[in-house]
C-alpha positions as CSV (number, residue, x, y, z in Angstrom):
1,M,11.2,-4.3,13.6
2,L,9.8,-2.4,11.0
3,Y,6.6,-3.2,8.8
4,D,6.0,-2.0,5.5
5,A,2.4,-2.0,4.6
6,H,2.6,-1.9,1.1
7,N,5.3,-1.7,-1.9
8,H,5.8,-3.3,-5.2
9,L,8.9,-5.2,-4.8
10,Q,7.9,-7.1,-7.8
11,D,8.1,-4.3,-10.1
12,E,10.4,-4.9,-12.7
13,R,11.8,-1.9,-12.6
14,L,13.6,-3.4,-9.7
15,D,14.8,-6.6,-11.6
16,P,18.5,-5.7,-11.7
17,W,18.7,-5.2,-7.8
18,R,15.7,-7.3,-6.6
19,D,18.2,-10.5,-5.1
20,Q,20.5,-7.7,-3.6
21,I,17.4,-5.6,-2.2
22,I,16.0,-9.0,-0.8
23,A,19.4,-9.9,1.0
24,T,19.8,-6.7,2.6
25,L,16.3,-6.0,3.8
26,P,16.6,-7.9,7.1
27,Q,19.9,-6.5,7.9
28,A,17.6,-2.9,7.4
29,G,15.1,-4.1,10.4
30,I,12.7,-5.0,8.4
31,A,10.3,-7.8,10.0
32,E,7.3,-8.0,7.1
33,M,6.1,-6.2,3.9
34,I,3.1,-6.0,1.9
35,V,4.0,-6.8,-1.7
36,N,1.0,-5.7,-3.4
37,G,0.1,-7.1,-7.6
38,S,-1.6,-4.3,-10.0
39,C,-2.7,-6.6,-13.0
40,E,-2.9,-10.1,-14.1
41,E,0.5,-9.8,-15.5
42,D,2.2,-9.5,-12.1
43,W,0.1,-11.6,-9.5
44,P,2.3,-14.6,-10.2
45,A,5.6,-12.8,-9.5
46,V,4.0,-11.4,-6.4
47,A,3.1,-15.2,-5.5
48,A,6.6,-16.4,-6.2
49,L,8.2,-13.7,-4.2
50,A,5.7,-14.6,-1.5
51,R,6.7,-18.7,-1.8
52,E,10.3,-18.0,-1.2
53,H,10.3,-15.3,1.7
54,T,8.3,-15.8,4.7
55,W,8.5,-12.2,5.6
56,I,6.6,-11.3,2.4
57,R,2.9,-11.1,2.6
58,P,1.3,-11.1,-0.6
59,A,-1.7,-8.8,-1.8
60,F,-3.5,-9.5,-5.2
61,G,-5.7,-6.9,-7.1
62,L,-6.6,-5.2,-9.8
63,H,-5.3,-1.2,-10.0
64,P,-7.4,1.5,-11.4
65,W,-5.3,2.1,-13.8
66,Y,-5.2,-1.3,-15.7
67,V,-8.8,-1.8,-15.7
68,N,-8.8,-1.4,-19.2
69,E,-6.4,-4.1,-20.0
70,R,-8.1,-6.8,-17.7
71,S,-9.6,-10.2,-19.1
72,P,-12.7,-11.7,-19.4
73,R,-11.5,-14.2,-16.7
74,W,-9.9,-11.3,-14.3
75,A,-11.6,-11.9,-11.3
76,E,-11.7,-15.7,-11.6
77,T,-7.9,-15.4,-12.0
78,L,-8.1,-13.3,-8.8
79,R,-10.0,-15.6,-6.6
80,Q,-8.1,-18.1,-7.4
81,H,-4.9,-16.6,-6.3
82,L,-6.4,-15.4,-2.8
83,I,-7.6,-18.9,-2.3
84,D,-4.2,-20.5,-3.1
85,H,-2.6,-17.8,-0.7
86,P,-5.0,-17.8,2.6
87,H,-3.0,-14.9,4.3
88,A,-2.9,-12.7,1.2
89,V,-4.2,-9.2,1.1
90,V,-6.8,-8.1,-1.6
91,G,-5.0,-5.2,-3.3
92,E,-3.8,-3.1,-4.7
93,I,-7.1,-1.7,-5.6
94,G,-9.3,1.3,-6.1
95,L,-10.4,4.5,-7.9
96,D,-8.6,7.1,-9.5
97,R,-9.6,10.7,-11.5
98,W,-6.0,11.7,-11.8
99,I,-5.1,9.7,-14.7
100,E,-5.8,10.2,-18.4
101,N,-9.1,9.3,-19.7
102,P,-10.1,7.2,-16.2
103,A,-12.8,5.3,-17.1
104,I,-14.2,5.4,-13.7
105,D,-17.9,3.5,-14.5
106,A,-15.0,0.2,-15.2
107,Q,-13.2,1.6,-12.2
108,L,-15.9,1.4,-10.1
109,E,-17.4,-1.8,-11.4
110,C,-14.0,-3.6,-10.8
111,F,-13.5,-1.9,-7.1
112,R,-17.1,-3.3,-5.9
113,T,-16.1,-6.4,-7.5
114,Q,-12.8,-7.0,-5.3
115,L,-14.0,-5.0,-2.2
116,A,-16.9,-7.9,-2.4
117,L,-14.0,-10.5,-2.5
118,A,-12.4,-9.3,0.7
119,V,-15.7,-9.4,2.3
120,E,-16.6,-13.1,1.2
121,L,-13.0,-14.4,2.0
122,D,-12.3,-12.5,5.2
123,R,-9.4,-10.6,3.9
124,P,-8.2,-6.7,4.6
125,A,-7.5,-4.5,1.3
126,T,-5.5,-1.7,-0.1
127,I,-7.1,1.3,-1.4
128,H,-5.4,3.6,-3.7
129,C,-7.0,6.5,-4.5
130,L,-6.2,9.9,-6.5
131,R,-8.6,13.0,-7.0
132,A,-11.6,10.7,-6.1
133,W,-12.2,10.8,-2.4
134,G,-15.8,11.7,-2.3
135,L,-16.4,9.4,-4.7
136,L,-14.3,6.6,-2.8
137,E,-16.3,7.7,0.6
138,E,-19.5,7.4,-1.1
139,T,-18.5,4.1,-2.7
140,L,-17.5,2.6,0.5
141,R,-20.9,4.0,2.3
142,A,-22.7,1.7,-0.2
143,C,-20.9,-1.6,-0.2
144,P,-20.4,-4.0,2.8
145,L,-16.7,-3.8,4.4
146,P,-14.1,-6.3,4.8
147,R,-14.2,-7.2,8.5
148,R,-10.9,-6.9,9.1
149,G,-10.4,-3.3,7.8
150,F,-8.9,-1.4,5.0
151,L,-5.5,0.5,4.0
152,L,-5.4,3.6,2.4
153,H,-2.0,3.9,1.0
154,S,-0.3,6.8,1.1
155,Y,-3.2,8.8,2.2
156,G,-3.6,11.9,0.0
157,G,-7.0,13.0,1.3
158,P,-7.9,15.8,3.7
159,A,-7.6,15.9,7.4
160,E,-11.6,16.7,7.3
161,M,-12.3,12.8,6.1
162,I,-10.4,10.9,8.4
163,P,-12.8,10.3,11.2
164,S,-15.2,9.5,8.4
165,F,-13.0,7.0,6.7
166,A,-11.7,5.4,10.3
167,A,-15.5,4.7,11.3
168,M,-15.5,2.6,8.6
169,G,-12.6,0.6,9.3
170,A,-9.3,2.5,7.1
171,R,-6.3,2.9,8.2
172,F,-3.7,5.4,6.8
173,S,0.0,4.9,5.9
174,L,2.9,7.3,5.2
175,S,5.2,7.0,2.4
176,P,8.7,8.7,2.2
177,Y,7.5,10.6,-0.3
178,F,5.9,12.7,2.3
179,G,9.4,14.0,3.2
180,H,9.5,16.7,-0.1
181,P,8.7,20.0,1.0
182,R,5.9,20.4,-1.4
183,K,4.4,17.5,0.5
184,A,4.7,19.3,3.5
185,A,0.4,20.1,4.3
186,Q,-0.1,16.4,3.1
187,L,2.1,15.1,6.0
188,A,0.9,17.5,8.5
189,V,-2.8,15.7,7.9
190,F,-1.0,12.3,9.6
191,K,-1.4,14.7,13.1
192,S,-4.9,13.5,12.5
193,V,-5.0,10.1,12.4
194,P,-5.7,8.4,15.5
195,L,-2.8,6.6,16.6
196,D,-4.1,3.1,16.5
197,R,-4.5,3.5,12.5
198,L,-1.1,4.6,11.8
199,L,0.8,2.5,9.5
200,T,3.8,2.8,7.6
201,E,4.8,2.2,3.9
202,T,7.2,2.6,1.1
203,D,5.6,2.2,-2.3
204,A,8.8,1.1,-3.6
205,P,10.0,1.0,-6.3
206,D,7.8,4.5,-6.2
207,M,7.4,7.4,-4.0
208,R,11.2,7.5,-3.2
209,P,12.2,10.5,-0.2
210,P,13.8,13.8,-1.6
211,D,17.7,13.6,-1.7
212,E,18.6,14.7,1.4
213,L,16.5,11.9,3.7
214,N,17.6,9.2,1.2
215,P,20.2,6.6,2.5
216,H,19.5,4.2,-0.5
217,P,19.8,6.2,-3.9
218,L,18.5,3.8,-6.4
219,Q,18.9,5.0,-10.1
220,A,17.2,3.2,-13.4
221,A,19.6,2.3,-16.6
222,D,17.1,5.4,-17.8
223,G,18.5,7.9,-15.3
224,S,15.4,7.8,-13.2
225,S,15.3,7.6,-9.5
226,L,13.7,4.9,-7.7
227,N,12.1,4.3,-4.0
228,H,14.5,1.9,-2.4
229,P,12.1,-0.8,-0.1
230,A,15.0,0.0,2.5
231,N,13.8,3.6,2.6
232,L,11.4,2.2,5.2
233,R,12.6,3.6,8.3
234,V,12.5,7.5,6.5
235,S,8.7,6.6,6.7
236,Y,9.2,6.1,10.4
237,E,11.2,9.0,11.2
238,L,9.2,11.8,9.2
239,L,6.0,10.5,11.5
240,A,7.7,10.0,14.8
241,S,8.8,13.6,13.9
242,I,5.4,15.0,13.2
243,R,3.8,13.1,16.1
244,G,6.3,14.1,18.7
245,M,7.5,10.6,19.4
246,L,10.9,8.8,19.4
247,V,10.9,6.5,16.5
248,E,11.4,3.5,19.0
249,E,8.1,4.2,20.5
250,L,6.7,4.2,17.0
251,Q,7.9,1.1,16.3
252,D,6.0,-0.7,18.6
253,V,2.4,1.2,17.7
254,I,3.4,0.2,14.4
255,A,3.8,-3.2,15.0
256,A,0.4,-3.6,16.8
257,N,-1.2,-1.5,14.2
258,Y,0.2,-4.1,11.8
259,A,-0.8,-7.2,13.3
260,K,-4.2,-6.1,14.1
261,L,-4.9,-5.4,10.3
262,F,-2.9,-8.0,8.6
263,A,-1.8,-10.5,11.0
264,F,-4.3,-13.7,10.4
């Protein structure tokens, strides 16, 4: 029984294959997944998937890449989606200095608003961070945090920051992308994550594994390669390898960690 703590099954790039993907996932051993919305436009698609499939848990959030496109009532709309789905996660939210013209002040405003919603509604949150780890830590220390904790998805920060984040309630998930040789150093960081804070994800359709580790290749019409949600097992195998565990042992650990953060 495998648990995907973070993906984007609603992403329009998966439109040609979504029905086929959904039909195959239970056979791939996937027990539950968190499907994350990124902007106002895709929240209804996430909600529709969650209504249709009991093993999909929705998450609604304004991703930092889309803060400049938000409507004046984005926060009210987000709140309503969360209220309509009592088991929904707040996500994907976060901070990102990697993008061009990052509008950090707007990102911070939206991030704090969404953290406050997670606290108010007693929901866990899923956090994206790129090149803003110090700012993220500083911001989290200055805000009330969700009682249930939060996920740092595809954790790309340094090992030295793990104890600080963990003390604030963080969990850390690994995606198949960390199987690329150029990500070896970041993969090794997951040796430092406490065992009870580990989670697995795909971030599909992004963060695909290297070709030699990819049992489910998926190619878009424009020739780009996409990540199939069934590649979740690759994340388990990578994590088990660096932790010196059997995949079967790790499955029990991940199931317990996932339930502690998300099962409410």
